[in-house]
N, C-alpha and C positions, 0 to 999 in steps of 0.2 A: 844908880835905882829910879830915879828919877824916869829919865830914857826909857828905860824897861818898862818902868811903868805905863809911859806913853804910847810907845809902843804896842806894848799887849792892851792898851783900851786900842788904839787904830785896828788891831787887830779886830776883836771882839765886834767893833763896830762896823767891818766888812765882813767877818762872819754872818753879822744878825742882817745883813744888808742882802747878803746870797742868798739866807735861807728865806726872808720874807717872797724874794722875788721867786724863789722855787717854790715855796710855797701858793702863790701867785698863780705861777705858771700851770705846776697840777689841778689848784680849784677850777680854773678856766679850760682845760684839757677836760676834764671830767664833765664839766659843765657841758662844753661842745659834744662830747659821748653820751652825752645823757639824753641833750636835744636832739641829735642827728638819731638814734635811737629810738626813742619818740615818733619823728614822722617817719621812717621807713614804717615802723611798727603800723601807725595812722594807713599809709599812702599802699603800699603792699595788703592791705585785709579788702583792699580795692571795694569798700563799702560807699565811696563819694562817689563811683560813678551811677548811683541811686540815685543823689542829690544832685538836684536843678542848681542850686546854689553856689556849690562846688566844684561842679563841670563846669559852669561860669566864667566863675574865677579863672580855673586851669586854660581856657581857651582863652581870657583875655591876656593872661600871662605870656601864652602863647603866641599868640600874636603879638606882644608888644614885642617881647625877647627875640622870636624866631621870623617873623615874615617882616618887621621892621628893622630889623638888624639884617636880613639878607644884601640888601644893595650896597651898606660896608660894607660887608664881605667880598663881595662880589668886588668892589673899588677896589680893595686894599689886595684882595687875590690877581688881579689886573698889575696892579704895581710891582709887589715885593714877589708874588709866586711865578707870572710870567716873565718878569727879571731872573729870579735864581734859576727858570729853566734854561733860560738865553744863555746865561753863564754859566751851566753847568754842560751844556753840548757844545758852548766855545773852547770851552776847557779841554773836554775830552778828546772833540779833533785836533786841538793844539796839542797834544800829545800822543794823538793817532790810536785813542783807545775808547772805541764806540763802545766798548760794554761796559766802560764807568756812568754811560746813563743812565742807565736804570739804578745803578746800585746806588749812585747820589743822588738821583732822586729819592727812592727809595729813605734812604738812611736820613735825610735832611729835609727834603719837604715836608715827603711824608710823618714818618716817624718827629719831625722835631717843628720843625717850624709850622707847619697847620694846624696842629692841636695849641701850641702857647699863641699865637697869632690870635686865633680865633676866641681864643679864652678872655685874653687882655681886650679886645676887640666889648666883646660882651660884657667885663668890667666896668669896660672905658666907657661907654652906653649904659649900661641899665645896673652897672652897682650903684651907685649915689642913690640912684632910683629906688631902688630895694630899701634900703634902709632909709632912705629917709621916711618913706611911703611906712614902714615899719614902725619908724622911732614916733611919728605924728601920731599913728593909731595910740600906740601908748602914752604921751603925752594928755591925747585927748580922755583915756580911759576907754578907750573903743574897746580894748582885749579885755578888760573887766566887765562890760556889757556884754558883750558874746560869752564869757563864762557864767552872768549872772542867768543868762538863757539857756544855755545847757550845750552851747555851739563850743565845737572844740578848736581851740587854737591852731593846732597845729593841723587839723585838716581843713580849716577853710582857709586859714592863711598863709602858714609855712608850707605845708609838702607841694599846693601848687606853682611853688614861686623855684621850690626844688626841682621838681619834674620837669618845669619849663627851659630852666637852665641847661639841667641834664642833658634833657631831648634833644632843646634845639643847639646846644653845643655839639651834640655829635652829626647831628643834620649837616650844619653850616662848616662844621671840618672836612665833611663829604664834598659840599660845593667847595668851598677852597682849593679842596686837592684838584678837583673833578676841572675847574677854571683853570686852575695855574696849567695845570697838565694840556689840556689840550690846545688854551689858548698860546700858551709859549709854543707847544708846537707846529702849530699854524704862524706862528711867527718866524720860529726857525726855519721853517719849510720855504716861506715868503723871501726869506734873506739864502735861501739855496744852500744854508749850513749842512740838513741831514734832509733828504726824505719823510713827510708826514708820516708814513705808514712805519715807516723804516724805524722812525722813533718810537713810535708808540710800540712796535716788536719790541724795541729795546728796552724801554718802562715796563712791558710785560715780563720780560725777561729777568729784569732786576729786581720785581714785588712777589714775595712770594704769598702762601698765607700765613705765616706766622705773623710777618710783618704789616698785614692788614688787619688781624688781630691785635697788632701792637696798638695800630689805628684807632681801631674801635676803641680800645681800652681807654688810653690816652685822651680820645675826644668825648669821652661819658665823665674819665674820673676828675680834668680840670675842670670844668663848670661843675661839677658835682661842688668838688671840694671849695671851689670859690662862694658858692649860694652857701653853703651851710657858715663861713666866714663872715659872710654877708648876716646872712640870719641871723647868727650871733649876735652883731655890735648891734642889729635892730630891736633886737627884741629884749638889751639891757639897755635902754638910752635913758629907762628910769621917767620923769613926769617933770624933766625941765628941757623944752624947748632949745635953748641954747645947746645943748650938748649936741641935737642931731647934726651939725654940721663935722664937728669933733670925731664923733664916729661911724658917719660915714667915710671917712679920710681911712681912721685906721681898717674899717671893712676892706677898703678898697686896697690900701697897702698892707695888707694883712694877708688876702687872698693871694696877694701878686706874690709875694713871699712865699708863701703856703704854694703854689703850682710851682716856683722856680725852685724849691727843695724838694717837692716831688720828682719834678724832671731829672734832678742831680742824682737824686737816691735810686731811682729804676735805669739810670745809666748805668751806677756803678753794679747794681744786681745783675745789668745786661754784659758787664766785663767781666762779673764773676761767675755769670753759669757757662 
């Protein structure tokens, strides 16, 4: 009887723990959804375009996220992207099926590698900065000061960062693909693996309009999801400055897990379709 009672108590404790975690996750998801909805409503109204203070913040975020991040994207594209293109061409030539070049570049580099790597670069370079900046504002009470002056926090602080992450992520994804394909093709042509024009023709044959839409979808979705996770962590730092590094780490790791799960979910949907 005593062993059964102990077993029941352990089961109750585990059930309470699972229930607590489930309620916490549900509450967190609801909070993220409400925050995202409020940001999108404010941003899509376009009233911020007539407010110089907000547009100035938006331009600064675009410059920081996109323009300053451009050299890093090009550098990684020169390494990862060009190497991927060269190996794809070498593999296709080894099995004497050059038609694989376009399909492999489209399926691997364009649809999978480019959106993921660009989003990871944005997270590693700008993710901690976003959470730290917002967290510092909360610690100092600057968000309360903005609300007391009738300034929308969603419009002034959150929307510019979400827009910059999404827009710059999409543009940098196309830059990554362009640099990888063109410089990779030039490298291949210099090594006499295949003529550069023939290489571009094979890439064009293997890329369809639907695959281009997938690139646009992933190239904007992954940075947007990352920004939402970062903004959520930054907005809930509280008033303790010591918690800023903790929330920054949670934001970056949470965003990384979110985009990986999203990529797996999209792959399952494509496989079932």
